[in-house]
C-alpha positions as CSV (number, residue, x, y, z in Angstrom):
1,M,-33.2,-75.8,-45.5
2,E,-33.7,-78.7,-43.2
3,I,-32.2,-78.6,-39.7
4,G,-30.7,-81.7,-38.2
5,R,-31.6,-83.1,-34.8
6,P,-28.3,-82.2,-33.1
7,A,-28.7,-78.6,-34.1
8,I,-32.2,-78.5,-32.7
9,E,-31.0,-80.0,-29.4
10,Q,-28.3,-77.3,-29.1
11,I,-30.9,-74.5,-29.7
12,V,-33.3,-76.0,-27.1
13,E,-30.4,-76.4,-24.6
14,G,-29.3,-72.8,-25.1
15,Q,-32.8,-71.5,-24.5
16,I,-33.1,-73.5,-21.4
17,N,-29.8,-72.1,-20.1
18,T,-30.8,-68.6,-20.9
19,Y,-34.1,-69.1,-19.1
20,E,-32.3,-70.4,-16.0
21,T,-29.9,-67.4,-16.1
22,M,-32.9,-65.0,-16.2
23,L,-34.4,-66.8,-13.2
24,W,-31.3,-66.1,-11.1
25,Q,-31.1,-62.3,-11.8
26,T,-31.5,-60.2,-8.7
27,I,-33.4,-56.9,-9.0
28,S,-33.0,-54.4,-6.2
29,P,-35.3,-51.3,-5.8
30,G,-33.1,-49.6,-3.2
31,A,-29.5,-50.8,-3.1
32,A,-27.1,-48.0,-4.0
33,L,-23.7,-49.5,-3.2
34,G,-21.3,-48.6,-6.0
35,M,-19.4,-51.9,-6.0
36,L,-22.6,-53.8,-6.9
37,S,-22.2,-52.4,-10.4
38,D,-19.1,-54.5,-11.0
39,K,-20.4,-57.2,-13.4
40,L,-17.4,-59.3,-12.9
41,Q,-18.2,-59.7,-9.2
42,F,-22.0,-59.4,-9.4
43,P,-23.1,-60.4,-13.0
44,S,-26.6,-61.2,-11.9
45,F,-27.4,-58.0,-9.9
46,L,-29.7,-55.3,-11.3
47,R,-31.0,-52.2,-9.7
48,T,-33.7,-49.6,-10.3
49,M,-31.9,-46.6,-8.9
50,P,-28.6,-44.9,-9.5
51,N,-25.6,-46.2,-7.5
52,D,-24.1,-44.1,-4.7
53,K,-21.4,-42.5,-6.9
54,F,-24.1,-40.1,-7.9
55,Q,-25.3,-39.6,-4.3
56,Y,-22.1,-38.2,-2.8
57,S,-21.6,-35.8,-5.7
58,V,-25.2,-34.5,-5.5
59,I,-25.3,-34.2,-1.8
60,G,-21.9,-32.4,-1.9
61,H,-23.3,-29.9,-4.3
62,L,-26.3,-29.4,-2.1
63,I,-24.1,-28.7,0.9
64,I,-22.1,-26.2,-1.2
65,Y,-25.4,-24.6,-2.4
66,F,-26.6,-24.0,1.1
67,G,-23.3,-22.5,2.1
68,W,-22.5,-25.2,4.8
69,T,-18.7,-25.2,5.1
70,W,-18.6,-26.9,8.5
71,I,-20.3,-30.3,8.8
72,G,-20.2,-33.7,10.5
73,I,-20.8,-37.1,9.0
74,I,-22.4,-40.1,10.7
75,A,-22.0,-43.4,8.8
76,S,-23.1,-47.0,9.2
77,D,-20.4,-49.6,9.8
78,N,-20.8,-51.2,6.5
79,D,-19.6,-50.8,2.9
80,Y,-22.4,-48.5,2.1
81,G,-21.8,-46.1,4.9
82,L,-18.0,-46.3,5.0
83,L,-17.3,-46.0,1.3
84,G,-20.1,-43.4,0.8
85,S,-18.9,-41.2,3.6
86,Q,-15.3,-41.4,2.4
87,N,-16.2,-40.4,-1.1
88,L,-18.4,-37.6,0.2
89,K,-15.6,-36.4,2.4
90,K,-13.1,-36.3,-0.4
91,F,-15.5,-34.4,-2.6
92,L,-16.2,-31.8,0.2
93,V,-12.6,-31.3,1.1
94,S,-11.7,-30.7,-2.5
95,S,-14.5,-28.1,-2.7
96,G,-13.3,-26.2,0.4
97,V,-15.8,-27.7,2.9
98,C,-14.4,-28.9,6.2
99,V,-15.6,-32.0,8.0
100,D,-15.2,-31.7,11.7
101,F,-15.9,-35.4,12.4
102,T,-16.8,-38.7,10.7
103,L,-18.4,-41.1,13.2
104,V,-19.3,-44.7,12.6
105,I,-22.3,-46.2,14.3
106,S,-23.6,-49.7,14.5
107,L,-26.0,-51.9,16.5
108,T,-23.0,-53.4,18.3
109,L,-21.9,-50.2,20.0
110,S,-21.9,-50.3,23.7
111,E,-23.6,-47.7,25.8
112,K,-20.1,-46.2,26.7
113,Q,-19.1,-46.0,23.1
114,M,-22.4,-44.4,22.1
115,Q,-22.0,-41.8,24.8
116,H,-18.5,-41.1,23.5
117,I,-19.9,-40.4,20.1
118,V,-22.6,-38.2,21.6
119,G,-20.0,-36.3,23.5
120,I,-18.0,-35.6,20.3
121,I,-21.2,-34.3,18.6
122,K,-22.1,-32.0,21.6
123,K,-18.6,-30.6,21.8
124,S,-18.5,-29.8,18.1
125,S,-19.8,-26.5,16.8
126,V,-21.2,-28.2,13.7
127,T,-24.9,-27.6,13.1
128,V,-25.3,-29.8,10.0
129,I,-24.8,-33.6,10.1
130,V,-25.0,-35.8,7.0
131,L,-26.3,-39.3,7.8
132,Y,-25.0,-42.3,5.8
133,S,-27.1,-44.8,7.8
134,N,-30.0,-47.2,7.7
135,G,-33.1,-46.9,9.8
136,Q,-32.2,-49.5,12.5
137,E,-28.7,-48.0,13.3
138,L,-30.1,-44.5,13.1
139,F,-32.9,-45.4,15.6
140,H,-30.3,-46.9,18.0
141,Y,-28.3,-43.6,17.7
142,V,-31.3,-41.3,18.1
143,K,-32.3,-43.1,21.2
144,N,-29.0,-42.2,22.9
145,V,-28.3,-38.7,21.5
146,Q,-29.5,-35.6,23.2
147,F,-30.1,-32.6,21.0
148,K,-28.4,-29.3,21.7
149,D,-30.2,-26.8,24.0
150,S,-32.1,-23.8,22.7
151,E,-29.0,-21.8,22.2
152,G,-28.3,-23.7,18.9
153,E,-29.7,-26.0,16.3
154,E,-28.8,-29.2,14.6
155,V,-29.6,-30.2,11.0
156,F,-29.8,-33.9,10.1
157,F,-29.5,-34.5,6.4
158,D,-30.4,-38.0,5.3
159,I,-29.2,-39.1,1.9
160,N,-31.5,-42.1,1.7
161,G,-34.6,-41.3,-0.3
162,D,-36.2,-44.5,0.7
163,S,-36.2,-44.3,4.5
164,P,-39.3,-42.4,5.6
165,A,-38.9,-43.9,9.0
166,L,-36.3,-41.2,9.5
167,Y,-39.1,-38.6,10.2
168,D,-40.8,-40.9,12.6
169,I,-37.6,-41.5,14.5
170,L,-36.7,-37.9,14.8
171,N,-40.2,-36.8,15.6
172,W,-40.2,-39.5,18.3
173,Q,-37.0,-38.0,19.7
174,V,-38.5,-34.5,19.4
175,S,-41.5,-35.5,21.4
176,L,-39.1,-36.5,24.2
177,N,-37.4,-33.1,24.0
178,E,-40.3,-30.7,23.3
179,T,-38.2,-27.6,24.2
180,S,-35.9,-28.4,21.2
181,T,-38.7,-28.9,18.7
182,K,-38.2,-25.7,16.8
183,Y,-34.5,-26.2,16.7
184,V,-34.4,-29.5,14.9
185,H,-34.6,-29.8,11.1
186,V,-34.6,-32.8,8.9
187,G,-33.6,-32.8,5.2
188,Q,-33.8,-35.7,2.8
189,Y,-32.3,-36.2,-0.6
190,D,-34.1,-38.5,-3.0
191,S,-31.4,-40.5,-4.7
192,R,-34.0,-42.1,-7.0
193,L,-33.6,-39.4,-9.6
194,H,-32.9,-40.2,-13.2
195,S,-29.3,-39.4,-14.2
196,G,-30.5,-36.9,-16.8
197,Q,-33.0,-35.2,-14.6
198,D,-32.3,-31.6,-13.5
199,L,-31.8,-31.1,-9.8
200,H,-34.2,-28.5,-8.3
201,I,-34.1,-27.3,-4.7
202,N,-37.7,-27.1,-3.5
203,D,-40.0,-28.4,-0.8
204,S,-40.5,-31.7,-2.6
205,L,-36.8,-32.4,-2.6
206,I,-35.6,-30.8,0.6
207,V,-38.3,-31.3,3.4
208,W,-38.2,-29.4,6.7
209,N,-40.1,-31.1,9.5
210,N,-41.6,-28.0,11.1
211,D,-41.6,-25.1,8.8
212,N,-40.1,-23.7,5.6
213,N,-38.1,-20.7,7.1
214,Q,-34.1,-19.4,6.8
215,I,-32.1,-22.4,5.8
216,P,-29.7,-23.3,8.8
217,H,-26.3,-21.8,9.1
218,S,-23.3,-24.1,9.6
219,V,-19.8,-22.6,9.5
220,C,-16.8,-23.0,11.8
221,S,-15.9,-19.3,11.5
222,E,-18.1,-16.4,10.2
223,P,-16.9,-14.8,7.0
224,C,-14.4,-11.9,7.5
225,S,-15.9,-8.6,6.5
226,V,-14.1,-6.1,4.2
227,G,-11.1,-4.5,5.9
228,M,-10.1,-7.8,7.5
229,R,-8.3,-11.0,6.4
230,K,-8.4,-14.6,7.4
231,A,-5.8,-16.0,9.8
232,T,-5.8,-19.8,10.0
233,R,-5.7,-21.4,13.4
234,R,-2.8,-23.7,14.0
235,G,-3.8,-27.3,14.0
236,E,-7.4,-26.7,12.8
237,P,-9.1,-27.1,9.4
238,I,-8.9,-24.2,6.9
239,C,-12.6,-23.4,7.6
240,C,-11.7,-22.4,11.1
241,F,-9.9,-19.1,11.2
242,D,-9.8,-15.7,13.0
243,C,-10.6,-12.5,11.3
244,I,-7.7,-10.0,11.7
245,I,-7.9,-6.3,10.8
246,C,-5.7,-5.4,7.9
247,S,-2.4,-3.7,8.9
248,K,-2.1,0.1,8.5
249,G,-1.8,1.0,4.9
250,E,-3.5,-2.2,3.7
251,I,-7.1,-3.0,2.6
252,S,-9.3,-5.9,1.7
253,N,-12.2,-5.1,-0.5
254,V,-13.9,-8.4,-0.5
255,T,-15.4,-10.5,2.2
256,D,-13.5,-13.6,3.4
257,A,-10.2,-12.3,1.9
258,S,-7.2,-14.4,2.5
259,N,-4.8,-11.5,2.2
260,C,-4.8,-7.7,2.5
261,F,-2.9,-5.7,-0.1
262,T,-1.0,-2.4,0.3
263,C,-2.3,0.8,-1.2
264,S,-0.1,2.8,-3.6
265,E,2.3,5.3,-2.2
266,D,0.0,8.3,-2.8
267,Q,-3.1,6.5,-1.4
268,W,-4.4,5.4,2.0
269,P,-7.2,3.1,3.2
270,N,-10.5,4.6,4.2
271,E,-11.8,4.2,7.7
272,K,-13.2,0.7,7.1
273,Q,-10.0,-0.3,5.3
274,S,-12.1,-1.5,2.3
275,V,-10.8,0.9,-0.4
276,C,-7.8,3.0,-1.1
277,I,-8.4,6.7,-1.3
278,P,-6.1,9.6,-2.3
279,K,-4.0,10.9,0.6
280,S,-4.8,14.3,1.9
281,V,-2.2,17.0,1.2
282,D,-1.0,18.8,4.4
283,F,1.1,21.8,5.0
284,L,1.0,24.9,7.2
285,S,-1.4,27.1,5.4
286,F,-2.6,30.6,6.1
287,E,-6.3,29.4,6.2
288,E,-6.0,27.0,9.0
289,V,-6.2,28.1,12.7
290,L,-2.5,27.5,13.5
291,G,-1.2,29.3,10.4
292,F,-3.6,32.1,10.9
293,V,-2.7,32.7,14.6
294,L,1.0,32.6,13.8
295,T,0.5,35.1,10.9
296,V,-1.4,37.5,13.2
297,F,1.4,37.3,15.8
298,T,4.1,37.9,13.3
299,V,2.3,40.9,11.7
300,C,1.5,42.4,15.1
301,L,5.0,42.0,16.4
302,S,6.4,43.5,13.1
303,V,4.1,46.5,13.6
304,I,5.2,46.9,17.3
305,T,8.8,46.8,16.2
306,A,8.2,49.4,13.6
307,L,6.5,51.7,16.1
308,I,9.5,51.3,18.5
309,L,11.8,52.2,15.6
310,C,9.7,55.3,14.9
311,I,9.9,56.2,18.6
312,F,13.6,56.0,18.6
313,I,13.8,58.0,15.4
314,K,11.5,60.7,16.8
315,Y,13.4,60.9,20.1
316,K,16.8,60.4,18.5
317,D,18.3,63.5,20.1
318,T,17.3,62.6,23.7
319,P,20.1,61.4,26.0
320,I,18.9,57.9,26.4
321,V,18.8,57.2,22.6
322,K,22.0,59.0,21.9
323,S,24.0,57.4,24.7
324,N,23.1,53.8,23.6
325,N,24.4,54.2,20.1
326,R,21.2,55.1,18.2
327,E,22.6,53.8,14.8
328,L,23.0,50.3,16.2
329,S,19.6,50.6,17.8
330,Y,18.1,51.4,14.4
331,L,20.0,48.4,12.9
332,I,18.8,46.0,15.5
333,L,15.2,47.2,15.3
334,T,15.3,47.0,11.5
335,S,16.7,43.4,11.6
336,L,14.0,42.5,14.3
337,F,11.3,43.9,12.0
338,L,12.5,41.6,9.2
339,C,12.9,38.7,11.6
340,F,9.2,38.9,12.6
341,L,8.3,38.9,8.9
342,C,10.4,35.8,8.2
343,P,7.8,33.4,9.4
344,L,5.5,34.6,6.6
345,I,7.9,32.8,4.2
346,F,7.5,29.6,6.2
347,I,3.7,29.6,6.1
348,G,1.9,28.5,2.9
349,Q,2.5,25.8,0.3
350,P,6.3,25.2,-0.1
351,K,7.6,26.7,-3.4
352,M,11.1,26.6,-4.8
353,I,11.9,30.3,-4.0
354,A,10.4,30.1,-0.5
355,C,12.4,27.0,0.3
356,L,15.6,28.6,-0.9
357,L,15.1,31.8,1.0
358,R,13.4,31.0,4.3
359,Q,16.3,29.3,6.3
360,I,19.0,31.4,4.7
361,G,17.1,34.6,5.1
362,F,16.3,33.8,8.7
363,G,19.9,32.9,9.5
364,I,21.4,36.0,8.0
365,I,18.8,38.5,9.4
366,F,19.0,37.0,12.9
367,S,22.8,37.0,12.8
368,L,22.7,40.7,11.8
369,C,20.5,41.3,14.9
370,V,22.7,39.4,17.3
371,S,25.8,40.9,15.8
372,G,24.3,44.4,16.4
373,I,23.6,43.4,20.0
374,L,27.2,42.2,20.3
375,A,28.6,45.4,18.8
376,K,26.4,47.4,21.2
377,T,27.7,45.5,24.2
378,I,31.3,45.8,23.2
379,T,30.8,49.6,22.5
380,V,29.3,50.1,25.9
381,V,32.3,48.3,27.5
382,I,34.8,50.3,25.4
383,A,33.0,53.6,26.2
384,F,33.3,53.1,29.9
385,K,36.7,51.5,30.0
386,A,38.2,54.1,27.8
387,T,37.6,56.8,30.4
388,K,40.6,55.6,32.3
389,P,43.8,57.6,31.5
390,D,46.0,54.6,30.7
391,S,43.4,52.7,28.7
392,N,44.4,51.4,25.3
393,L,40.7,51.2,24.3
394,R,40.6,54.9,23.5
395,N,41.9,54.0,20.0
396,Y,38.7,52.0,19.4
397,V,36.3,54.7,20.5
398,G,34.4,56.0,17.4
399,P,31.5,55.4,15.0
400,R,33.4,52.8,12.9
401,T,34.1,50.2,15.5
402,P,30.5,48.9,15.9
403,Y,30.2,48.5,12.2
404,Y,33.4,46.6,11.9
405,I,32.2,44.3,14.7
406,V,28.8,43.7,12.9
407,I,30.5,43.0,9.6
408,V,33.1,40.6,11.0
409,S,30.4,38.8,13.0
410,L,28.1,38.5,10.0
411,I,30.7,37.2,7.6
412,G,30.8,33.7,9.2
413,Q,27.1,33.2,8.9
414,V,27.1,34.5,5.3
415,C,29.8,32.0,4.3
416,I,27.8,29.2,5.8
417,C,24.7,30.3,3.9
418,I,26.5,30.6,0.6
419,V,27.9,27.1,0.9
420,W,24.4,25.9,1.8
421,L,22.8,27.7,-1.1
422,T,25.3,26.6,-3.7
423,K,26.1,23.0,-2.6
424,Y,23.0,21.8,-0.9
425,P,20.0,24.1,-1.7
426,S,16.6,23.5,-0.2
427,F,13.8,22.3,-2.4
428,P,10.1,21.4,-2.1
429,E,9.3,17.8,-1.4
430,Q,6.3,15.5,-1.0
431,D,6.8,13.3,2.1
432,M,4.4,10.4,1.9
433,K,5.8,8.4,4.9
434,M,6.2,11.1,7.6
435,V,2.5,11.0,8.7
436,E,0.2,8.1,8.0
437,G,-2.5,8.9,5.4
438,K,-1.2,12.2,4.4
439,I,1.1,13.7,1.8
440,I,3.2,16.3,3.7
441,L,4.5,19.2,1.6
442,I,7.8,20.3,3.1
443,C,11.0,22.0,2.2
444,N,13.8,19.6,2.2
445,E,16.6,21.5,3.9
446,G,19.3,19.8,1.7
447,S,21.8,19.5,4.5
448,K,20.8,19.1,8.1
449,I,24.5,19.6,9.1
450,L,24.5,23.1,7.6
451,F,21.2,23.9,9.2
452,Y,22.6,23.1,12.6
453,C,25.8,24.9,11.7
454,M,23.7,28.0,11.1
455,L,22.0,27.6,14.4
456,G,25.3,26.9,16.1
457,Y,26.9,30.0,14.8
458,L,23.9,32.1,16.0
459,S,24.4,30.5,19.4
460,I,28.1,31.4,19.5
461,L,27.3,35.0,18.8
462,A,24.7,35.0,21.5
463,C,27.1,33.4,24.0
464,V,29.8,35.9,23.3
465,S,27.3,38.8,23.7
466,F,26.1,37.3,27.0
467,V,29.7,36.9,28.4
468,V,30.6,40.4,27.4
469,A,27.4,41.8,28.8
470,F,27.8,39.8,32.0
471,L,31.3,41.2,32.6
472,A,29.9,44.8,32.1
473,R,27.0,44.4,34.5
474,T,28.6,46.8,37.1
475,L,28.3,49.9,34.9
476,P,25.9,52.7,36.2
477,D,22.3,51.5,36.3
478,S,20.6,54.3,34.3
479,F,22.7,53.6,31.2
480,N,23.7,50.0,31.8
481,E,22.4,48.1,28.8
482,A,24.7,45.2,29.7
483,K,22.1,43.9,32.2
484,F,19.3,44.0,29.7
485,I,21.5,42.4,27.0
486,S,22.4,39.6,29.4
487,F,18.7,38.9,30.1
488,S,17.9,39.0,26.4
489,M,20.7,36.6,25.5
490,I,19.6,34.2,28.2
491,V,16.1,34.2,26.7
492,F,17.6,33.8,23.2
493,L,19.8,30.8,24.2
494,S,17.1,29.2,26.2
495,V,14.6,29.3,23.3
496,W,17.0,27.9,20.7
497,L,18.4,25.2,23.0
498,S,14.8,24.0,23.7
499,F,14.0,24.4,20.0
500,I,16.3,21.5,18.9
501,P,14.6,18.7,20.8
502,A,11.2,20.1,20.1
503,Y,12.0,20.4,16.4
504,L,13.3,16.8,16.2
505,S,10.3,15.4,18.0
506,T,7.7,16.9,15.7
507,T,6.8,16.2,12.1
508,G,5.2,17.9,9.1
509,K,3.7,21.3,9.5
510,Y,4.3,21.2,13.3
511,M,8.1,21.3,12.7
512,V,7.5,24.5,10.8
513,A,5.3,25.9,13.6
514,V,8.0,25.1,16.2
515,E,10.6,27.0,14.2
516,I,8.3,30.0,13.8
517,F,7.5,30.0,17.5
518,A,11.3,30.0,18.3
519,I,11.8,32.9,15.9
520,I,8.9,34.9,17.5
521,T,9.9,34.1,21.1
522,S,13.6,34.9,20.7
523,G,12.7,38.2,19.0
524,V,10.2,39.1,21.6
525,G,12.8,38.4,24.3
526,I,15.1,41.0,22.7
527,I,12.3,43.6,22.4
528,I,11.2,43.2,26.0
529,C,14.7,43.1,27.6
530,I,16.4,45.8,25.6
531,F,14.0,48.3,24.0
532,L,10.8,48.3,26.1
533,P,12.6,49.8,29.2
534,K,13.9,52.7,27.1
535,C,10.4,53.2,25.5
536,Y,9.0,53.3,29.1
537,I,11.4,56.1,30.0
538,I,11.0,58.0,26.7
539,L,7.2,57.9,26.8
540,L,6.2,57.7,30.5
541,K,9.3,59.0,32.4
542,P,10.6,61.8,30.3
543,H,12.1,63.6,33.4
544,L,14.6,60.7,33.5
545,N,15.6,61.3,29.9
546,T,17.7,64.5,30.5
547,R,21.3,65.6,30.2
548,E,21.3,66.5,33.9
549,R,20.3,62.9,34.7
550,L,23.2,61.6,32.5
551,I,25.7,63.9,34.2
552,A,24.4,62.9,37.6
553,N,24.9,59.2,36.8
554,K,28.4,59.8,35.5
555,S,29.3,61.6,38.7
556,S,27.9,58.7,40.8
557,S,29.9,56.2,38.7
558,K,33.1,58.1,39.3
559,K,32.5,58.0,43.0
560,I,31.9,54.3,42.9
């Protein structure tokens, strides 16, 4: 087919235009500005390296790789520096890295402005600075900046792969500050990587100017250890925080934890507050020192009481035993023997039967003891007052009166205990909140009101006994039990009045120990005040324990 001249002219003209277009194409070996890739604005621009949209992403990943969470940025006052630093900052912030400052430098900065920038850098705790700058502006900056003293170090990380002058500039600065030489590091990222090439962290990519040791550390706050949580500082970036120890009952089992979490009810943190461990079970046991000592005391006092009872039984026909109502003495000593054994129910792991019996058993047995003392006191008063010819008390002289008094006095306490047992019975309980880190095994008393009613009733019996004994204090000395009963009731009331605040101020097994101590102390007061003086006469002063002595005392009482 033959081609006409016009067609040939069009082809030649097109070739000429294409040739002219090719002549005006610009090829850059180092320009990385992203906007230059816009073919609408720059149709004739070509480059031999990736644009900077790859740079900020890669450098961001490098910063994350090295664990730098607290950095600064210095950028040139041009599109390359401003846009690149903004993109890098956005990427870092979205990745959890904090930027303390972004400073813009240029050749037009005055000395005062440059010193202001230097002051910001020196004041900052940042030790890694990313440079988005060309060689000239960087040289102008380096001439004015003074590196930190030997207490710290700065890392300058240049993202330009084609500015080897950076090393010369910084080495020149180092030569002026030789004391800082080992504290200055320079890193450089080669941006002329092919887009499909893997990124390797090695000496050919990251170059240190003096040695190849422990990559620098740049954080605003050190990571919180286990057992602590982060607390952000008001008005500061999230990378700046304080480490606060977890609250009691809480743990954190990872470093840099944002929150602590609470252990389950039956668990408690270990000493480092890094893991939840089972709570220890605590109760007053026979094996521990406190429980063992209290057990020894109760057994010894029970044996002593039993020996006193045996003495009274052996010398039952002597005047001092007969004249003080030996049957009531037997009753009181027997009840004291049981009272001293009561603490054994309080010691040991709480069980259902022990919880049901210990307070009720203690209340009834001690009420029996105090009722016997009250009966003894009233009997002594009746015996001496009935000797008057016109006394109406003669009708109450006899063996039945003391027992009536004991029964009537005991009925009130029995009624309280029956209501307590049937309506609000005690039961074993695991208290997980009383003492931190422990499960306290206790007996839940069911009703605190009835518990204090029981103690109140005991106190009423003791007060009546004291009043009656005090009124009978003028009876003859040799047979005057009223004085000893008065002292014993003073001890009894003092112990139980001090018991209440002590009981309320203690927790766990120590509450049990306080009650046991009160039982032991009040029982010992009765033994010492009422029975030991008689045992002293029976065993060591038998010449005072005679009928003649009794008659002599009666005669002296009549004269009085």
